[in-house]
C-alpha positions in Angstrom: -1.8 -11.1 11.9 -0.8 -7.5 11.0 -3.1 -5.6 8.7 -1.9 -4.7 5.3 -1.3 -1.5 4.4 -2.5 -0.6 0.8 -1.5 2.5 -1.9 -3.8 3.7 -4.4 -2.6 3.5 -8.3 -2.0 7.5 -7.8 0.2 7.0 -4.9 1.9 4.1 -6.8 2.4 6.6 -10.3 3.3 9.4 -7.9 6.6 7.1 -5.9 7.5 5.6 -9.6 7.5 9.3 -11.0 9.8 10.8 -7.7 11.9 7.7 -8.4 11.8 6.7 -4.9 13.8 3.6 -4.3 11.1 1.0 -3.4 10.7 -2.5 -5.2 7.8 -3.7 -7.0 6.5 -7.4 -7.4 3.7 -8.5 -9.9 1.9 -11.8 -8.0 0.4 -12.5 -11.1 1.7 -15.8 -13.1 3.7 -15.6 -16.2 1.9 -15.2 -19.0 -0.4 -12.5 -17.6 3.0 -10.8 -17.0 4.1 -10.6 -20.4 0.4 -9.9 -21.9 0.8 -6.4 -20.0 2.6 -5.5 -16.7 3.9 -1.6 -14.8 7.6 -3.7 -14.5 9.0 -5.3 -11.2 10.1 -8.6 -10.4 7.8 -11.6 -11.5 6.9 -14.0 -8.0 4.0 -16.1 -8.8 1.6 -16.0 -5.3 2.1 -19.7 -5.5 6.3 -19.3 -5.6 6.1 -16.3 -2.3 7.7 -17.8 0.1 10.0 -20.4 -1.7 11.3 -17.0 -3.6 11.7 -14.9 0.0 15.6 -14.0 -1.1 13.7 -11.8 -3.6 12.0 -9.5 -1.1 13.5 -6.4 0.0 13.2 -6.6 3.7 14.6 -2.9 4.4 12.5 -0.8 1.5 9.0 -0.4 0.7 7.9 -3.6 -1.7 4.6 -2.9 -3.4 3.1 -6.7 -4.6 0.5 -6.2 -7.6 -1.6 -8.3 -9.1 -4.9 -8.2 -11.1 -7.6 -6.5 -8.8 -5.1 -6.8 -5.9 -6.3 -10.1 -4.2 -3.4 -12.5 -5.1 -1.7 -9.8 -4.0 -3.5 -9.2 -0.5 -2.9 -12.9 0.0 1.1 -12.6 -1.0 1.4 -10.7 2.0 -0.7 -12.6 4.6 1.0 -15.5 3.9 4.6 -13.4 3.8 3.7 -11.6 7.1 2.3 -14.8 8.9 5.6 -16.5 8.2 8.0 -13.4 8.7 7.9 -10.4 10.2 8.2 -7.9 7.6 6.5 -4.5 7.7 7.0 -2.7 4.5 4.5 -5.0 2.8 1.7 -3.0 0.4 -0.6 -4.1 -2.0 -2.1 -2.2 -4.5 -5.8 -1.7 -4.6 -7.6 -2.4 -8.0 -4.4 -4.4 -8.9 -3.1 -3.5 -12.7 -7.1 -3.0 -14.0 -7.5 -0.5 -11.6 -3.7 0.9 -13.0 -5.2 0.3 -17.0 -8.2 2.4 -16.1 -6.1 5.7 -15.0 -2.7 5.2 -17.1 -3.8 2.9 -20.5 
């Protein structure tokens, strides 16, 4: 299995502000996404494999969740089944984002 690439909330903030072309995916549940999110496509962890068609194969794809665990699991599942090399996990997830930017 491949190692998981990580990104910090500060690095993600810089990507967003620089208008870089990347995809953002929230792997939490719909109720969590509705409470607070930083944008992106909602694809809950349990649905990640069956929604493969929604995940960009070319550009950087940043996955996030509440603490960075579910998004890490999502990346592991995707990398086990498919040759993704563009997936990045948001370290600390939405809770880390809130500490810095909310």
